[in-house]
VOFIFI-887468 format. One record per residue: residue in one letter; x, y, z of N, C-alpha, C in turn. Coordinates in pm, 1 decimal, padded with zeros to 6 digits, always signed. Example, Ala and Ser with C-alpha at 12.3 -4.5 7.8 and 13.67 -1.06 7.14 Angstrom:
2
<"A" <+01319.0 -00569.0 +00780.0> <+01230.0 -00450.0 +00780.0> <+01320.0 -00330.0 +00780.0>> <"S" <+01285.0 -00225.0 +00708.0> <+01367.0 -00106.0 +00714.0> <+01290.0 +00003.0 +00787.0>> 
# end
This chain:
201
<"X" <-02479.6 +17316.9 -03152.4> <-02526.7 +17223.5 -03050.4> <-02408.5 +17162.6 -02976.0>> <"X" <-02306.3 +17132.2 -03055.6> <-02193.9 +17058.0 -02999.1> <-02121.2 +17137.9 -02891.4>> <"X" <-02129.0 +17269.9 -02896.1> <-02055.3 +17352.1 -02800.2> <-02105.2 +17334.0 -02656.7>> <"X" <-02217.4 +17269.0 -02641.6> <-02270.2 +17246.8 -02506.2> <-02176.5 +17163.3 -02420.4>> <"X" <-02093.6 +17084.2 -02485.6> <-02020.6 +16984.9 -02408.1> <-01870.6 +17008.0 -02402.8>> <"X" <-01828.1 +17130.1 -02438.5> <-01688.2 +17165.1 -02414.4> <-01666.3 +17157.3 -02264.1>> <"X" <-01548.7 +17121.2 -02210.8> <-01421.9 +17110.5 -02282.2> <-01398.3 +16975.0 -02348.7>> <"X" <-01490.6 +16876.7 -02337.9> <-01463.6 +16749.4 -02405.2> <-01506.8 +16761.8 -02551.2>> <"X" <-01406.4 +16766.3 -02639.2> <-01431.3 +16770.1 -02783.2> <-01341.5 +16664.3 -02845.4>> <"X" <-01356.5 +16644.9 -02975.4> <-01270.7 +16546.8 -03043.1> <-01123.7 +16583.8 -03024.8>> <"X" <-01094.7 +16714.1 -03017.0> <-00954.9 +16759.3 -03005.4> <-00897.8 +16739.9 -02865.0>> <"X" <-00985.5 +16731.1 -02763.3> <-00933.8 +16722.0 -02625.8> <-00948.0 +16582.0 -02564.9>> <"X" <-00997.7 +16486.5 -02642.1> <-01016.1 +16350.4 -02587.8> <-00887.8 +16296.8 -02525.3>> <"X" <-00773.7 +16329.0 -02587.2> <-00645.4 +16279.8 -02537.8> <-00611.6 +16327.2 -02398.1>> <"X" <-00680.2 +16431.3 -02349.7> <-00654.4 +16482.8 -02213.9> <-00728.7 +16402.7 -02107.3>> <"X" <-00811.3 +16305.5 -02149.7> <-00895.1 +16232.0 -02054.1> <-00873.1 +16080.6 -02061.8>> <"X" <-00745.8 +16033.3 -02065.7> <-00724.9 +15888.1 -02081.1> <-00786.4 +15809.6 -01965.4>> <"X" <-00861.5 +15705.0 -02000.4> <-00920.2 +15618.0 -01898.5> <-01040.2 +15676.8 -01827.8>> <"X" <-01080.1 +15798.1 -01868.6> <-01192.7 +15862.9 -01799.3> <-01322.6 +15848.5 -01877.6>> <"X" <-01433.3 +15850.7 -01804.4> <-01565.4 +15848.7 -01867.3> <-01600.3 +15990.3 -01909.3>> <"X" <-01638.0 +16008.5 -02034.6> <-01670.5 +16141.5 -02086.5> <-01797.2 +16134.5 -02170.4>> <"X" <-01849.2 +16253.2 -02202.9> <-01958.8 +16265.1 -02298.5> <-01908.4 +16349.8 -02413.8>> <"X" <-01944.7 +16310.9 -02535.7> <-01902.9 +16385.8 -02653.6> <-02024.3 +16406.1 -02743.0>> <"X" <-02053.4 +16530.7 -02771.7> <-02162.9 +16562.6 -02863.4> <-02105.4 +16571.0 -03003.2>> <"X" <-02168.4 +16501.7 -03098.8> <-02104.9 +16490.0 -03229.6> <-02206.9 +16449.3 -03336.8>> <"X" <-02157.1 +16451.0 -03460.4> <-02235.5 +16404.5 -03574.7> <-02167.9 +16277.8 -03626.8>> <"X" <-02246.6 +16174.7 -03652.3> <-02191.6 +16049.2 -03705.7> <-02161.6 +16069.6 -03854.4>> <"X" <-02036.2 +16047.2 -03895.5> <-02002.8 +16065.6 -04036.8> <-01986.7 +15933.1 -04111.2>> <"X" <-01949.0 +15826.3 -04040.4> <-01946.2 +15694.9 -04106.3> <-01954.9 +15584.2 -04002.1>> <"X" <-02011.2 +15472.7 -04045.1> <-02027.0 +15356.6 -03955.8> <-01978.4 +15232.8 -04030.7>> <"X" <-01883.1 +15162.2 -03970.5> <-01833.2 +15038.7 -04032.7> <-01864.7 +14921.6 -03940.7>> <"X" <-01941.9 +14826.8 -03993.9> <-01977.1 +14708.0 -03916.2> <-01859.4 +14610.7 -03924.7>> <"X" <-01816.9 +14559.0 -03808.8> <-01700.9 +14470.2 -03803.2> <-01741.9 +14336.4 -03740.9>> <"X" <-01664.2 +14234.7 -03771.2> <-01686.8 +14103.9 -03707.5> <-01560.4 +14068.1 -03628.7>> <"X" <-01579.3 +14033.9 -03501.4> <-01465.1 +14000.7 -03416.1> <-01404.1 +13866.9 -03458.5>> <"X" <-01270.9 +13865.7 -03469.6> <-01202.5 +13740.3 -03505.6> <-01209.8 +13640.5 -03390.6>> <"X" <-01215.4 +13695.0 -03269.4> <-01215.6 +13607.4 -03151.7> <-01339.0 +13519.8 -03145.1>> <"X" <-01455.6 +13585.0 -03146.7> <-01578.1 +13506.1 -03121.6> <-01689.2 +13532.9 -03223.2>> <"X" <-01651.0 +13592.3 -03336.6> <-01749.7 +13617.4 -03442.3> <-01860.0 +13716.4 -03406.4>> <"X" <-01844.4 +13787.3 -03292.5> <-01949.8 +13882.3 -03255.3> <-01937.1 +14009.1 -03340.1>> <"X" <-02050.9 +14074.8 -03358.6> <-02054.6 +14195.8 -03440.8> <-02022.7 +14318.1 -03355.1>> <"X" <-01945.5 +14412.5 -03409.6> <-01920.0 +14537.5 -03339.8> <-01911.4 +14650.7 -03441.2>> <"X" <-01903.8 +14773.0 -03393.2> <-01905.9 +14885.3 -03485.1> <-01790.5 +14981.3 -03462.2>> <"X" <-01735.0 +15030.4 -03574.1> <-01632.7 +15136.1 -03568.3> <-01697.5 +15260.1 -03629.2>> <"X" <-01715.2 +15361.6 -03546.7> <-01792.2 +15478.8 -03588.0> <-01700.9 +15600.9 -03591.9>> <"X" <-01704.9 +15674.0 -03701.7> <-01631.2 +15799.8 -03710.3> <-01730.0 +15912.7 -03684.0>> <"X" <-01691.4 +16002.4 -03593.7> <-01779.3 +16114.2 -03559.2> <-01700.8 +16244.4 -03575.0>> <"X" <-01774.1 +16354.9 -03588.0> <-01704.2 +16483.6 -03593.2> <-01780.0 +16588.7 -03513.7>> <"X" <-01704.5 +16689.0 -03468.5> <-01763.4 +16805.2 -03402.5> <-01692.2 +16928.1 -03458.4>> <"X" <-01706.1 +17043.4 -03392.0> <-01644.7 +17165.5 -03444.9> <-01492.0 +17159.3 -03443.2>> <"X" <-01436.2 +17066.6 -03365.5> <-01290.4 +17063.4 -03348.1> <-01220.3 +16962.6 -03438.1>> <"X" <-01294.6 +16868.2 -03495.3> <-01229.9 +16765.8 -03577.6> <-01307.7 +16635.7 -03573.4>> <"X" <-01235.1 +16524.7 -03587.1> <-01301.6 +16394.2 -03589.9> <-01248.3 +16304.7 -03478.0>> <"X" <-01324.5 +16201.5 -03445.8> <-01284.0 +16104.6 -03343.7> <-01341.8 +15968.7 -03382.7>> <"X" <-01286.3 +15864.6 -03321.9> <-01334.4 +15728.7 -03347.3> <-01404.9 +15676.4 -03222.7>> <"X" <-01521.5 +15618.4 -03244.2> <-01596.1 +15555.5 -03135.3> <-01602.7 +15406.0 -03165.8>> <"X" <-01563.2 +15323.8 -03069.0> <-01569.0 +15178.6 -03087.2> <-01682.0 +15122.8 -03001.2>> <"X" <-01775.3 +15054.9 -03065.8> <-01891.9 +14999.6 -02994.6> <-01885.9 +14848.2 -03001.1>> <"X" <-01863.2 +14785.5 -02886.9> <-01850.3 +14639.7 -02882.7> <-01978.5 +14574.0 -02832.9>> <"X" <-02001.9 +14453.4 -02875.9> <-02107.4 +14363.5 -02829.1> <-02237.2 +14430.6 -02785.9>> <"X" <-02260.3 +14435.7 -02651.2> <-02390.1 +14485.1 -02601.2> <-02413.7 +14630.4 -02640.3>> <"X" <-02308.5 +14713.2 -02631.7> <-02324.7 +14855.6 -02664.9> <-02361.1 +14870.2 -02812.6>> <"X" <-02298.3 +14790.5 -02898.1> <-02328.7 +14796.2 -03041.4> <-02472.2 +14751.6 -03067.6>> <"X" <-02511.3 +14639.1 -03007.3> <-02648.4 +14589.2 -03026.6> <-02752.1 +14690.8 -02976.6>> <"X" <-02720.3 +14754.4 -02863.8> <-02817.2 +14846.5 -02802.4> <-02831.1 +14978.2 -02879.3>> <"X" <-02720.5 +15023.9 -02942.1> <-02723.0 +15161.2 -02995.6> <-02697.5 +15172.2 -03145.5>> <"X" <-02685.0 +15058.4 -03215.7> <-02650.6 +15069.4 -03358.2> <-02761.1 +15137.9 -03439.2>> <"X" <-02886.0 +15130.3 -03391.2> <-02995.1 +15197.2 -03463.7> <-02988.7 +15349.2 -03448.9>> <"X" <-02927.2 +15395.1 -03339.6> <-02912.9 +15540.6 -03317.3> <-02792.0 +15593.4 -03394.0>> <"X" <-02687.5 +15508.8 -03402.7> <-02560.6 +15553.4 -03462.1> <-02562.5 +15537.1 -03613.6>> <"X" <-02649.9 +15610.1 -03678.2> <-02659.7 +15608.1 -03823.9> <-02586.4 +15729.6 -03879.4>> <"X" <-02545.7 +15721.6 -04005.4> <-02476.2 +15834.0 -04067.5> <-02561.2 +15961.3 -04059.4>> <"X" <-02495.0 +16073.0 -04027.9> <-02556.2 +16206.7 -04016.2> <-02640.2 +16226.4 -03890.3>> <"X" <-02648.3 +16125.0 -03803.7> <-02723.0 +16142.0 -03677.9> <-02643.6 +16234.9 -03584.9>> <"X" <-02716.4 +16325.3 -03518.1> <-02653.9 +16413.8 -03418.5> <-02678.5 +16349.0 -03282.9>> <"X" <-02569.6 +16308.8 -03216.5> <-02583.3 +16226.0 -03096.8> <-02492.5 +16273.5 -02984.1>> <"X" <-02527.3 +16229.3 -02864.4> <-02438.8 +16244.7 -02748.9> <-02390.3 +16104.4 -02715.8>> <"X" <-02260.8 +16080.8 -02731.5> <-02205.9 +15949.2 -02697.8> <-02133.9 +15959.3 -02564.6>> <"X" <-02146.2 +15855.5 -02484.2> <-02072.3 +15853.2 -02358.7> <-01997.3 +15721.7 -02350.0>> <"X" <-01880.8 +15729.5 -02288.6> <-01798.1 +15610.2 -02276.9> <-01663.5 +15644.9 -02218.6>> <"X" <-01571.2 +15548.8 -02226.1> <-01439.4 +15568.2 -02165.2> <-01336.1 +15592.7 -02274.8>> <"X" <-01251.2 +15691.7 -02251.7> <-01144.6 +15722.1 -02346.8> <-01033.6 +15617.7 -02329.2>> <"X" <-00983.6 +15566.3 -02440.1> <-00876.8 +15466.3 -02433.6> <-00755.4 +15521.4 -02360.1>> <"X" <-00696.6 +15437.1 -02275.8> <-00574.1 +15478.7 -02205.8> <-00453.9 +15397.8 -02255.1>> <"X" <-00473.2 +15323.8 -02366.7> <-00362.9 +15244.0 -02421.1> <-00256.1 +15336.9 -02477.9>> <"X" <-00132.1 +15301.1 -02452.3> <-00020.9 +15385.8 -02496.6> <-00022.4 +15409.3 -02647.1>> <"X" <-00054.4 +15304.2 -02721.3> <-00050.5 +15316.9 -02868.3> <-00158.9 +15412.2 -02919.4>> <"X" <-00258.2 +15443.0 -02834.9> <-00367.1 +15532.0 -02876.7> <-00343.9 +15677.9 -02836.0>> <"X" <-00227.6 +15704.8 -02774.0> <-00202.8 +15838.6 -02717.7> <-00233.5 +15952.2 -02813.9>> <"X" <-00189.5 +15937.0 -02939.6> <-00206.1 +16044.9 -03038.0> <-00353.0 +16071.2 -03071.0>> <"X" <-00428.8 +15962.7 -03086.1> <-00567.0 +15976.8 -03132.4> <-00654.2 +15871.6 -03062.8>> <"X" <-00681.5 +15890.4 -02932.5> <-00751.0 +15783.7 -02858.1> <-00896.9 +15767.3 -02899.8>> <"X" <-00939.4 +15640.7 -02921.6> <-01081.2 +15618.9 -02948.2> <-01161.6 +15623.1 -02817.1>> <"X" <-01291.3 +15634.2 -02834.4> <-01383.5 +15631.2 -02720.2> <-01453.7 +15496.2 -02722.5>> <"X" <-01448.7 +15422.7 -02611.2> <-01519.5 +15294.1 -02601.6> <-01662.2 +15322.2 -02555.8>> <"X" <-01757.0 +15294.8 -02642.4> <-01895.5 +15336.8 -02619.6> <-01964.0 +15264.2 -02503.7>> <"X" <-02029.6 +15341.6 -02419.1> <-02120.8 +15286.0 -02317.8> <-02265.8 +15312.4 -02357.0>> <"X" <-02292.0 +15434.5 -02409.7> <-02429.9 +15471.3 -02442.8> <-02431.2 +15580.4 -02549.3>> <"X" <-02543.7 +15592.1 -02618.8> <-02560.9 +15697.6 -02718.5> <-02705.3 +15746.3 -02712.3>> <"X" <-02721.1 +15877.5 -02724.3> <-02857.2 +15934.0 -02724.0> <-02871.3 +16034.3 -02836.6>> <"X" <-02985.9 +16035.5 -02904.5> <-03007.4 +16140.2 -03004.3> <-03012.6 +16276.3 -02934.0>> <"X" <-02952.3 +16377.0 -02994.8> <-02952.3 +16509.8 -02934.4> <-03093.5 +16564.5 -02915.6>> <"X" <-03183.9 +16526.4 -03005.6> <-03322.1 +16574.8 -02992.7> <-03383.4 +16535.8 -02859.2>> <"X" <-03345.4 +16416.4 -02808.4> <-03395.9 +16371.7 -02677.5> <-03354.8 +16469.1 -02568.0>> <"X" <-03229.0 +16514.1 -02575.9> <-03175.8 +16603.9 -02473.4> <-03240.4 +16741.6 -02481.5>> <"X" <-03254.5 +16792.5 -02605.0> <-03307.1 +16928.2 -02618.4> <-03454.1 +16934.9 -02578.3>> <"X" <-03523.7 +16822.2 -02591.4> <-03665.3 +16823.0 -02555.4> <-03691.5 +16790.1 -02409.7>> <"X" <-03584.7 +16753.9 -02334.5> <-03605.2 +16705.5 -02197.9> <-03569.7 +16808.1 -02090.6>> <"X" <-03515.4 +16924.1 -02132.8> <-03471.7 +17022.2 -02034.0> <-03332.2 +16995.1 -01980.3>> <"X" <-03262.8 +16895.6 -02038.0> <-03126.7 +16864.8 -01991.4> <-03022.6 +16960.5 -02049.4>> <"X" <-03065.9 +17037.5 -02150.3> <-02978.2 +17138.7 -02210.2> <-03035.7 +17275.2 -02174.9>> <"X" <-02949.4 +17367.1 -02133.4> <-02992.2 +17504.6 -02106.2> <-02930.1 +17599.8 -02207.7>> <"X" <-02998.6 +17710.5 -02230.0> <-02941.0 +17818.6 -02310.4> <-02876.9 +17915.9 -02211.8>> <"X" <-02746.4 +17938.0 -02226.9> <-02675.1 +18026.1 -02133.8> <-02627.8 +18152.6 -02205.5>> <"X" <-02663.4 +18266.9 -02147.9> <-02618.2 +18397.1 -02198.9> <-02512.4 +18447.5 -02102.1>> <"X" <-02395.1 +18481.9 -02154.6> <-02284.9 +18525.3 -02068.4> <-02257.6 +18674.2 -02088.5>> <"X" <-02246.6 +18744.1 -01977.8> <-02216.0 +18887.3 -01982.5> <-02090.5 +18914.9 -01902.1>> <"X" <-02008.1 +19007.2 -01951.2> <-01889.9 +19044.9 -01874.7> <-01932.6 +19127.0 -01755.0>> <"X" <-01852.0 +19114.1 -01647.0> <-01880.4 +19190.9 -01526.1> <-01877.2 +19339.2 -01560.2>> <"X" <-01981.6 +19410.9 -01523.8> <-01984.0 +19554.8 -01547.9> <-02021.0 +19594.3 -01689.9>> <"X" <-02059.7 +19495.1 -01773.9> <-02095.2 +19532.8 -01911.5> <-02229.0 +19606.0 -01911.7>> <"X" <-02236.0 +19707.4 -01992.1> <-02355.9 +19791.4 -01997.3> <-02446.8 +19745.6 -02111.8>> <"X" <-02529.0 +19645.8 -02084.5> <-02621.3 +19599.1 -02188.0> <-02747.8 +19684.7 -02180.0>> <"X" <-02785.2 +19739.0 -02293.2> <-02901.4 +19828.9 -02297.8> <-03030.7 +19753.8 -02262.7>> <"X" <-03120.2 +19826.4 -02197.5> <-03252.8 +19770.1 -02165.2> <-03320.3 +19714.6 -02290.5>> <"X" <-03303.2 +19788.4 -02401.2> <-03368.3 +19749.1 -02527.1> <-03322.7 +19610.1 -02572.2>> <"X" <-03194.6 +19578.6 -02544.4> <-03141.2 +19447.4 -02584.2> <-03210.9 +19336.8 -02504.7>> <"X" <-03226.6 +19360.3 -02374.7> <-03295.6 +19261.3 -02291.0> <-03441.8 +19246.7 -02332.8>> <"X" <-03503.4 +19359.9 -02368.6> <-03644.3 +19355.6 -02411.9> <-03655.8 +19272.9 -02540.2>> <"X" <-03560.2 +19292.3 -02630.1> <-03558.8 +19218.4 -02756.9> <-03533.9 +19069.6 -02730.7>> <"X" <-03441.6 +19041.9 -02637.2> <-03409.9 +18902.5 -02602.4> <-03532.9 +18832.7 -02546.4>> <"X" <-03608.8 +18904.7 -02465.3> <-03729.7 +18848.1 -02406.5> <-03829.5 +18808.8 -02516.3>> <"X" <-03837.4 +18895.0 -02618.4> <-03926.4 +18865.6 -02732.0> <-03881.3 +18738.3 -02804.5>> <"X" <-03748.8 +18726.2 -02826.0> <-03693.7 +18608.1 -02894.8> <-03727.4 +18482.3 -02815.3>> <"X" <-03704.5 +18488.9 -02683.2> <-03728.3 +18372.4 -02597.8> <-03876.5 +18335.7 -02594.9>> <"X" <-03961.2 +18438.5 -02589.0> <-04106.3 +18413.6 -02585.0> <-04155.1 +18352.6 -02716.4>> <"X" <-04085.5 +18385.9 -02825.5> <-04127.7 +18336.8 -02957.4> <-04084.0 +18192.3 -02982.4>> <"X" <-03995.4 +18140.9 -02896.0> <-03946.1 +18003.1 -02914.6> <-03963.3 +17921.5 -02786.0>> <"X" <-04087.3 +17905.0 -02740.7> <-04106.9 +17830.7 -02615.4> <-04064.2 +17684.9 -02630.1>> <"X" <-04009.2 +17629.6 -02521.3> <-03965.4 +17490.0 -02524.9> <-03929.7 +17442.8 -02386.0>> <"X" <-03842.1 +17341.8 -02378.1> <-03812.0 +17279.0 -02248.7> <-03683.6 +17329.7 -02184.2>> <"X" <-03600.8 +17402.3 -02259.4> <-03468.4 +17438.3 -02207.4> <-03472.8 +17558.5 -02113.9>> <"X" <-03417.2 +17545.1 -01993.2> <-03406.5 +17660.0 -01902.9> <-03315.1 +17767.3 -01963.4>> <"X" <-03333.2 +17891.5 -01918.3> <-03249.6 +18002.9 -01964.9> <-03163.4 +18049.1 -01848.1>> <"X" <-03032.0 +18052.5 -01869.3> <-02937.9 +18092.8 -01764.7> <-02866.7 +18220.4 -01806.1>> <"X" <-02839.7 +18306.1 -01708.5> <-02761.2 +18426.9 -01732.7> <-02638.2 +18418.5 -01643.4>> <"X" <-02520.3 +18415.5 -01705.9> <-02396.9 +18409.1 -01626.9> <-02325.6 +18543.4 -01636.4>> <"X" <-02296.3 +18602.4 -01520.7> <-02230.4 +18732.9 -01519.2> <-02086.1 +18716.2 -01473.3>> <"X" <-01992.5 +18760.0 -01558.0> <-01850.8 +18747.2 -01523.1> <-01791.7 +18619.9 -01578.5>> <"X" <-01660.2 +18619.7 -01596.9> <-01591.8 +18503.0 -01652.3> <-01582.2 +18394.6 -01546.3>> <"X" <-01573.6 +18273.0 -01594.6> <-01568.0 +18158.5 -01504.0> <-01423.8 +18111.4 -01493.8>> <"X" <-01333.0 +18190.8 -01428.5> <-01192.5 +18146.0 -01422.0> <-01164.8 +18079.5 -01289.1>> <"X" <-01200.0 +17952.8 -01285.5> <-01173.5 +17879.8 -01161.8> <-01283.4 +17902.6 -01060.2>> <"X" <-01319.9 +18027.9 -01034.9> <-01431.3 +18055.4 -00943.3> <-01559.3 +18040.8 -01023.2>> <"X" <-01654.9 +17974.6 -00964.8> <-01782.8 +17957.6 -01033.1> <-01854.0 +18091.9 -01042.5>> <"X" <-01867.6 +18143.1 -01164.8> <-01937.2 +18270.8 -01182.8> <-02085.4 +18248.6 -01152.8>> <"X" <-02149.2 +18350.2 -01093.1> <-02290.9 +18330.5 -01058.9> <-02376.6 +18310.5 -01183.2>> <"X" <-02465.7 +18214.0 -01173.8> <-02559.9 +18188.3 -01283.8> <-02700.3 +18217.1 -01233.8>> <"X" <-02770.7 +18300.8 -01304.6> <-02908.8 +18331.4 -01267.6> <-02999.5 +18253.3 -01361.6>> <"X" <-03096.6 +18183.9 -01303.2> <-03185.8 +18102.2 -01386.3> <-03323.4 +18167.7 -01391.9>> <"X" <-03375.1 +18184.8 -01512.4> <-03507.4 +18245.1 -01526.8> <-03613.6 +18152.1 -01469.6>> <"X" <-03702.7 +18208.7 -01390.8> <-03809.5 +18125.4 -01332.7> <-03923.2 +18103.3 -01430.6>> <"X" <-03935.2 +18193.9 -01527.5> <-04052.2 +18187.3 -01614.6> <-04020.5 +18145.0 -01757.2>> <"X" <-03898.3 +18173.2 -01802.7> <-03868.9 +18147.9 -01943.7> <-03805.4 +18010.9 -01967.4>> <"X" <-03861.7 +17938.2 -02063.0> <-03800.9 +17813.9 -02112.0> <-03813.8 +17816.4 -02263.7>> <"X" <-03708.8 +17772.1 -02331.8> <-03707.1 +17789.2 -02476.9> <-03671.8 +17659.8 -02550.4>> <"X" <-03688.4 +17665.1 -02682.9> <-03641.6 +17557.2 -02769.1> <-03497.5 +17588.8 -02805.0>> <"X" <-03402.1 +17502.1 -02767.8> <-03261.6 +17534.5 -02791.9> <-03217.5 +17497.5 -02933.6>> <"X" <-03281.9 +17559.0 -03034.0> <-03245.5 +17525.0 -03171.3> <-03160.3 +17635.4 -03233.0>> <"X" <-03117.2 +17611.1 -03356.7> <-03024.9 +17703.1 -03423.9> <-03086.1 +17842.1 -03439.5>> <"X" <-03215.7 +17847.3 -03466.8> <-03283.6 +17976.1 -03489.1> <-03280.5 +18061.7 -03361.9>> <"X" <-03312.9 +17999.4 -03248.1> <-03311.3 +18070.7 -03119.8> <-03171.0 +18122.3 -03089.6>> <"X" <-03071.9 +18034.4 -03105.1> <-02933.6 +18071.9 -03072.3> <-02884.6 +18185.1 -03161.3>> <"X" <-02918.0 +18176.7 -03289.3> <-02872.4 +18279.9 -03382.6> <-02929.8 +18416.0 -03345.3>> <"X" <-03058.3 +18417.6 -03312.1> <-03123.3 +18544.3 -03276.2> <-03059.6 +18602.6 -03149.7>> <"X" <-03029.1 +18517.4 -03052.5> <-02967.6 +18565.5 -02927.9> <-02823.0 +18609.0 -02950.5>> <"X" <-02754.3 +18538.1 -03039.4> <-02614.5 +18573.3 -03067.3> <-02604.1 +18708.9 -03136.2>> <"X" <-02704.7 +18743.8 -03215.6> <-02705.5 +18876.2 -03279.0> <-02716.3 +18985.4 -03173.4>> <"X" <-02786.7 +18955.4 -03065.3> <-02807.2 +19055.1 -02958.9> <-02688.3 +19063.3 -02863.8>> <"X" <-02633.6 +18948.7 -02825.1> <-02531.3 +18946.0 -02719.0> <-02389.7 +18915.5 -02769.7>> <"X" <-02378.0 +18877.7 -02897.4> <-02245.7 +18840.7 -02951.0> <-02232.3 +18690.2 -02960.2>> <"X" <-02165.5 +18645.2 -03066.4> <-02158.8 +18501.2 -03095.8> <-02099.5 +18418.4 -02982.3>> <"X" <-01994.4 +18469.2 -02918.7> <-01930.0 +18388.8 -02814.9> <-02001.7 +18391.0 -02681.3>> <"X" <-02106.8 +18470.8 -02671.2> <-02171.7 +18490.9 -02540.6> <-02301.3 +18412.5 -02522.0>> <"X" <-02337.3 +18334.0 -02621.2> <-02458.8 +18252.9 -02609.0> <-02419.7 +18109.5 -02640.5>> <"X" <-02444.3 +18018.7 -02546.9> <-02408.3 +17879.5 -02573.5> <-02506.1 +17785.7 -02506.1>> <"X" <-02495.7 +17660.4 -02545.8> <-02576.5 +17555.9 -02483.3> <-02490.1 +17485.2 -02380.1>> <"X" <-02545.6 +17460.6 -02263.1> <-02472.1 +17390.1 -02157.5> <-02562.2 +17282.6 -02098.9>> <"X" <-02500.6 +17186.8 -02029.9> <-02581.8 +17087.4 -01960.9> <-02650.8 +17153.9 -01844.4>> <"X" <-02780.8 +17128.6 -01830.0> <-02854.6 +17181.1 -01715.5> <-02801.6 +17115.7 -01589.3>> <"X" <-02774.4 +16987.7 -01601.0> <-02705.1 +16917.4 -01492.9> <-02616.1 +16817.9 -01561.8>> <"X" <-02502.2 +16790.5 -01501.5> <-02407.0 +16699.8 -01564.0> <-02399.4 +16571.4 -01483.6>> <"X" <-02438.1 +16458.0 -01542.7> <-02433.5 +16334.5 -01465.9> <-02289.2 +16301.6 -01429.8>> <"X" <-02263.1 +16285.8 -01303.6> <-02126.2 +16258.1 -01261.1> <-02128.7 +16144.7 -01160.7>> <"X" <-02035.1 +16050.5 -01174.2> <-02034.9 +15936.4 -01081.6> <-02016.4 +15978.1 -00937.3>> <"X" <-01958.4 +16098.8 -00914.5> <-01934.9 +16142.1 -00775.9> <-02053.0 +16218.0 -00717.1>> <"X" <-02154.6 +16240.9 -00800.4> <-02265.0 +16322.4 -00751.8> <-02353.3 +16242.4 -00656.5>> <"X" <-02379.5 +16298.4 -00542.1> <-02471.5 +16231.2 -00450.6> <-02614.4 +16259.3 -00494.4>> <"X" <-02709.6 +16182.5 -00443.3> <-02846.7 +16207.1 -00485.7> <-02910.0 +16319.0 -00403.6>> <"X" <-02855.5 +16350.0 -00286.9> <-02914.2 +16456.7 -00206.2> <-02866.6 +16591.6 -00251.2>> <"X" <-02954.4 +16666.8 -00321.0> <-02912.5 +16800.2 -00365.4> <-02997.4 +16904.3 -00301.0>> 
# end
């Protein structure tokens, strides 16, 4: 699940100082803290993904709003600003703005299943027929995208199925990965909320 949100991972947080990012992760520990300044409650949360671990700091309103979601073993999407303090350079924490359970995203169509093929790759008809069966057997909210060619700077064309929508769970992904190869099937954001995005699309 976590691969949907590369390139922002626990290992690359340091590349985004002062920037707002989203990180998909599993909560591994939660420590409730009390501020010395004003006695307010806040949370220090340790999270992990496929790349390692990171620290999320949730202060005041963010802690009050999301502490029920940030429980141990919860699979969540956290968003916030990466620390730009010099002392945090090695291992910058994320200052929490919001947290959402991953189940919310997978059920809302905000996550797509993307199948990637190399340009000119000869995928047998039988493989596509089998893939269609897998997708039909796991109906859900996630759009299905087919990307042909590598995405090196130029946006590789993505074809979106008009009829197929699936449940983006481990079972679906595993079945598709057996057909197309482990590195060629991933979860991506259907749309990525960006502060620069205009509403007219």
